C-alpha positions in Angstrom: 11.8 -15.3 29.6 9.0 -15.5 27.1 9.5 -14.7 23.5 6.6 -14.6 21.1 7.0 -14.2 17.3 3.8 -12.8 15.7 3.4 -13.3 12.0 0.8 -13.6 9.3 -0.5 -12.1 6.1 -1.3 -8.4 5.8 -4.8 -7.6 7.0 -5.0 -10.6 9.2 -4.8 -8.7 12.5 -1.1 -8.8 13.4 -1.0 -5.1 14.5 -4.0 -5.7 16.8 -2.4 -8.8 18.3 0.9 -6.9 19.0 -1.1 -4.0 20.6 -2.8 -6.4 22.9 0.5 -8.0 23.9 2.0 -4.5 24.5 -1.0 -3.5 26.6 -0.5 -6.5 28.8 3.1 -6.0 29.6 5.1 -7.3 26.6 8.0 -5.4 25.1 7.0 -5.3 21.4 9.2 -4.9 18.3 7.4 -4.7 14.9 9.0 -5.6 11.6 12.3 -6.9 13.0 14.7 -8.3 10.3 14.7 -12.1 10.6 18.5 -12.2 10.8 18.4 -10.1 14.0 16.1 -12.5 15.9 18.8 -14.7 17.5 20.7 -11.6 18.7 17.5 -10.2 20.2 16.7 -13.4 21.9 20.2 -13.7 23.4 20.1 -10.1 24.6 16.7 -10.5 26.2 17.9 -13.7 28.0 20.9 -11.9 29.4 19.0 -8.8 30.5 17.8 -9.1 34.1 15.3 -6.3 34.0 11.6 -6.9 34.3 11.0 -5.0 31.0 12.5 -7.7 28.9 11.0 -10.8 30.6 8.2 -10.9 28.0 9.0 -9.9 24.4 6.8 -10.0 21.3 8.3 -9.6 17.8 6.4 -8.9 14.6 7.8 -10.6 11.5 6.0 -10.4 8.1 6.4 -9.9 4.4 7.9 -6.4 4.9 11.0 -8.3 5.9 14.0 -9.1 3.7 12.5 -11.8 1.5 15.7 -13.8 1.2 15.9 -14.1 5.0 12.4 -15.4 5.5 13.5 -18.9 4.3 16.1 -18.9 7.1 13.4 -18.6 9.8 13.3 -22.4 10.7 17.1 -22.6 11.1 17.2 -19.4 13.2 14.3 -20.6 15.4 16.1 -23.9 16.1 19.2 -21.8 17.1 17.1 -19.8 19.5 15.5 -22.9 21.0 18.9 -24.5 21.5 20.5 -21.4 23.0 17.6 -21.0 25.5 17.9 -24.6 26.5 21.6 -24.4 27.0 21.2 -21.2 29.0 18.8 -22.7 31.4 15.4 -22.3 29.7 13.0 -19.9 28.2 9.8 -20.1 26.2 9.7 -19.2 22.5 6.4 -19.4 20.6 5.2 -18.6 17.1 1.7 -17.2 16.6 0.5 -17.0 13.0 -2.6 -15.1 12.0 -4.4 -15.5 8.7 -7.8 -15.1 7.1 -9.5 -16.3 3.9 -8.7 -14.4 0.7 -12.2 -12.9 0.4 -12.0 -11.5 3.9 -8.5 -10.0 3.3 -9.7 -8.5 0.0 -12.7 -6.9 1.8 -10.5 -5.5 4.5 -8.1 -3.9 2.1 -11.0 -2.4 0.1 -12.5 -1.0 3.4 -9.3 0.6 4.6 -7.8 1.5 1.2 -4.4 0.4 2.4 -1.7 -0.6 -0.1 -0.5 -4.2 0.2 3.2 -4.3 0.8 3.8 -6.6 -2.1 1.4 -5.0 -4.6 2.4 -2.6 -7.4 1.2 -1.3 -10.7 2.2 -4.7 -12.3 1.2 -6.9 -9.3 -2.6 -6.9 -8.5 -3.8 -7.4 -4.9 -4.9 -11.0 -5.3 -1.5 -12.0 -6.7 0.3 -10.1 -4.0 -1.7 -12.0 -1.3 -0.7 -15.3 -2.9 3.0 -14.3 -3.1 2.8 -13.2 0.6 1.4 -16.6 1.6 4.3 -18.4 -0.1 6.9 -16.1 1.4 5.5 -16.7 4.9 5.1 -20.4 4.6 8.4 -21.2 6.5 6.9 -19.3 9.5 3.4 -20.7 9.2 4.7 -24.2 9.0 6.3 -23.8 12.5 3.5 -22.0 14.2 2.5 -23.1 17.7 -0.9 -21.4 17.3 -2.6 -20.5 14.0 -5.5 -18.1 14.4 -8.1 -17.7 11.6 -9.4 -14.2 12.0 -11.9 -14.5 9.1 -15.0 -14.4 11.3 -13.4 -12.4 14.2 -14.1 -8.7 14.9 -11.3 -6.6 16.3 -12.9 -7.0 19.7 -13.1 -10.7 19.3 -9.5 -11.0 18.2 -8.4 -8.9 21.2 -10.2 -11.2 23.5 -8.8 -14.3 21.9 -5.2 -13.1 22.2 -5.8 -12.2 25.8 -7.3 -15.5 26.6 -5.2 -17.9 24.6 -1.8 -16.2 24.5 -1.6 -13.8 27.4 -3.5 -16.1 29.6 -1.0 -18.9 29.0 1.4 -17.9 31.8 3.3 -21.2 32.2 4.6 -24.0 30.1 2.3 -26.8 29.2 -0.5 -27.5 26.7 -3.1 -24.7 26.2 -6.2 -26.6 25.2 -9.3 -24.9 23.7 -12.6 -26.6 23.2 -14.6 -24.7 20.6 -18.2 -25.2 19.5 -19.3 -24.1 16.0 -22.1 -24.6 13.4 -21.3 -26.4 10.2 -23.7 -24.1 8.4 -21.2 -21.3 9.2 -18.1 -23.2 8.1 -15.5 -25.3 9.9 -12.9 -23.4 11.9 -9.7 -23.4 9.8 -7.5 -23.2 12.9 -8.9 -26.4 14.5 -6.5 -29.3 15.2 -9.2 -31.9 15.8 -12.8 -31.6 14.5 -15.7 -33.8 15.7 -19.2 -33.8 14.1 -22.1 -34.3 16.6 -24.9 -33.7 14.1 -26.0 -37.3 14.5 -27.2 -36.6 18.1 -30.8 -35.7 18.9 -31.4 -32.1 18.0 -33.1 -29.8 20.6 -33.8 -27.3 17.7 -36.7 -29.5 16.5 -38.5 -29.2 19.9 -40.4 -25.9 20.0 -39.9 -25.3 23.7 -36.1 -25.8 23.4 -35.4 -24.0 20.2 -34.8 -20.5 21.7 -32.5 -21.9 24.4 -28.8 -22.8 24.0 -26.6 -25.6 25.2 -25.7 -23.3 28.2 -29.2 -23.3 29.5 -30.8 -25.8 31.8 -33.8 -26.9 29.6 -31.4 -28.0 26.8 -28.9 -29.4 29.3 -31.6 -31.6 30.9 -32.8 -32.8 27.5 -29.3 -33.8 26.3 -28.4 -35.3 29.7 -31.3 -37.7 29.2 -30.3 -38.9 25.8 -28.4 -42.2 25.7 -26.6 -41.5 22.4 -25.3 -38.2 23.8 -23.8 -39.8 26.8 -22.3 -42.5 24.7 -20.7 -39.9 22.4 -19.3 -38.1 25.4 -17.8 -41.3 26.9 -16.1 -42.1 23.5 -14.7 -38.6 23.1 -13.4 -38.4 26.6 -11.7 -41.7 26.3 -10.1 -40.7 22.9 -8.9 -37.3 24.0 -7.8 -38.4 27.4 -5.5 -40.9 25.7 -4.2 -38.8 22.8 -4.0 -35.2 23.9 -1.0 -36.0 26.3 0.8 -37.5 23.2 0.5 -34.2 21.4 1.9 -32.4 24.4 4.8 -34.9 24.6 5.5 -33.9 21.0 6.0 -30.3 22.1 2.6 -29.0 21.1 1.9 -25.8 23.1 -1.6 -25.1 21.7 -4.5 -27.4 20.7 -8.0 -26.6 19.5 -10.6 -29.3 19.6 -13.7 -28.1 17.6 -17.1 -29.7 18.1 -19.7 -29.0 15.4 -23.4 -29.3 15.1 -25.7 -27.8 12.5 -26.2 -24.3 13.9 -23.7 -24.2 16.7 -26.2 -23.3 19.5 -27.3 -26.5 21.1 -25.5 -29.9 20.8 -22.0 -28.6 20.2 -22.2 -26.1 23.0 -23.4 -28.7 25.4 -20.7 -31.2 24.4 -17.9 -28.6 24.6 -19.0 -27.6 28.2 -19.0 -31.2 29.3 -15.7 -32.0 27.7 -14.0 -29.0 29.3 -15.3 -30.1 32.7 -14.5 -33.8 32.3 -11.0 -33.2 30.8 -10.0 -30.3 33.0 -6.9 -32.2 34.2 -5.6 -33.3 30.8 -3.8 -29.9 30.1 -2.3 -27.1 32.0 -4.7 -24.6 30.6 -8.2 -25.6 29.4 -10.4 -22.9 27.8 -13.9 -22.8 26.2 -15.1 -20.8 23.2 -18.6 -20.9 21.6 -18.0 -19.4 18.2 -21.6 -18.8 17.1 -22.7 -17.5 20.6 -19.7 -15.2 20.7 -20.4 -13.8 17.2 -24.1 -13.4 18.0 -23.2 -11.4 21.2 -20.7 -9.3 19.3 -23.3 -8.3 16.7 -26.0 -7.6 19.2 
């Protein structure tokens, strides 16, 4: 049995995430009262039908506020009951976005925030919601920052990271990005490779990316690049298994250069290949290349 709790602030993309899970075979329940979560988990575990082998539950600020603080205790009860009953997988996925993005989304859709009112403006309602959901966010196995994701990008991410994780074990994502576009808020480890030789300053390489052979050959030939790779591989090969031993189900290792098109892309591709055996599921995402393709 696999039980996924999907939560996050209003406007972050929870509905989209649940729709993707439903489309891929999960039985989905939105806005379940927190107090009913253990009973649902027990019923799902007892049920032998294929329908309830994969269940996703949406829990957010529309819930009974006094019960949201009980979430950590109830989640422990579920984990203990699944262990005593012979096993099962329970994950918490938390979606969020920066305040500016959420405000923009509400302005575009003209939706009413569930915590806003005539006396509570939208910005205050968003902050109140963040505090209410903190007990859930603090226990999330995977936090997804949707600030720079389109609906299509979020759908793909949920399919790749959540649906694609079919078995127990660490799901490891190597993500390239450009510092000029901001550091990914959902990264667990961030490494800066801006000190490496930059293909951007070579006119014949500028239009290529770290996925293309001219840039690959250039960076392959740079001593500093290979030294950086060796050090990163040694560090991650030693410490990523320690995270998994500490019950981490998802890890994101973000590699940043200036623009996110050359050095970080190259390093991510190399790390994913060299560390393919360090986790049960190894995935790659190039944030700036993905966003560029999505806007084309």
